[in-house]
N, C-alpha and C positions, 0 to 999 in steps of 0.2 A: 829303537822300542817303542811301538804305538803305546800310548796310553792304556790302563788295564780296569775294565768295569770290575767292581767291585759288587757282592752283593754280599749278606751278613754273614751267612757260611763261610766265604771266601776270605772276608774281612779276621774273622776270628782265626781263622786258619793261618793267615798270611800277615795279619798285620800285629792283632791284639784278641786274647779271648777275652773279653768282658765278663762271661757268663762263670768262667772258675776264676778269675784273679781281680782282684780289687785294684793294687796296683799297678799302673801302666808299666807293661812290658814288651817293647816292642819285639817281633819276632823277625823283622825283615833283616835282607843283608845289605842294603843301601837305604839312604836316608830315603825320605819319601814325603809326596805332596799326595793329600786327596783333595780331589776338585767336587765339592756336594754341588750338584747342579739340577736344574729339569729343562726338559726340551723346548718349553714354552717360553722359559726366559731369555729375554735380548741378551744384558750381560753375559751371561753364560756361553752363549755362541761366540762373543766376541773373543772371551779367555779361552774358549776351545782349542782355536788353531794355535794360539800362542804357546798353550801347553803339551802341546804336539811338537812344533818345533821344539821344545825345552828338553821333554822326553829324547829327542833324537841328539841335540847337543850334548846332555847329558849321560849318553847309554852307556850302560855299565855302571855308572856313580850313581843312580838315581830313580827311583821308582814312581812313576805320575799316574796314582788311581782315579777313577771318577765313580760316585756315588749318586745316582739317580733319586734322588730324593722322592721323587713320586713312588717309587716302586720300593725301595729302602727304607721306609716309614719306621723302623726299630732303629736305622744306624741315625738317622734326622734325628729323633729322640733323643738317643744316647746323649749325641755329641750338642742337644740344644739348639740347631740349626733352625734358626729365625727367619734370615734373609739368605738370598743367593744370588751370587756363587758366593760360597763362603769355602775357604782354603785353610786346611790343616795340615800343618807345615811339621814332619816328624825327622827329628835329627835321631842318629845313633844312640845317644847317650842323653837323658835327661828327657822333661814334658814336652809334649807335642804343644804347639802355639797356632790359635786360631785368628782368621783374619777374614772379616767380610768383606764384600767389593769385589769388582773387578779391577787388579791390579794391571798397570802397563809391564810389559817384557823387561825394562830395565830394573824395575823395582822387585818382579819376581826373581830375577837375576842375582841381585843385589844382597836379598834374602838367602837364596840359593848359597850364593859365595861364603857368604860370612855366619850363615847358623848353620847350615847343614853338612856341605861339604868343606870340613874344616882342616883335611889333610894340607 
């Protein structure tokens, strides 16, 4: 399954409606990663194919979203994105975890296996 581009409206529909709820309440059917990126960002371009590979490897178990920070400035502001890439790891239960920087595939897999897919 390829990564999914997120708009603010799609985020509110599929992930969390920050306009109507204050406490985090994840709506997804699977754990998720949101990649906050920009087209001009070199490290973002390095992470993108790795996230596509992980999306295929964890198909049906994990959803990987992408948010273009240049286009979706509202989402960038809500999550206080200061540097890109920034990755938001969203478990089914509990609070999401933000990680700034381009992580290598083995580090991403470790977070996915230890924090997101816990069955």
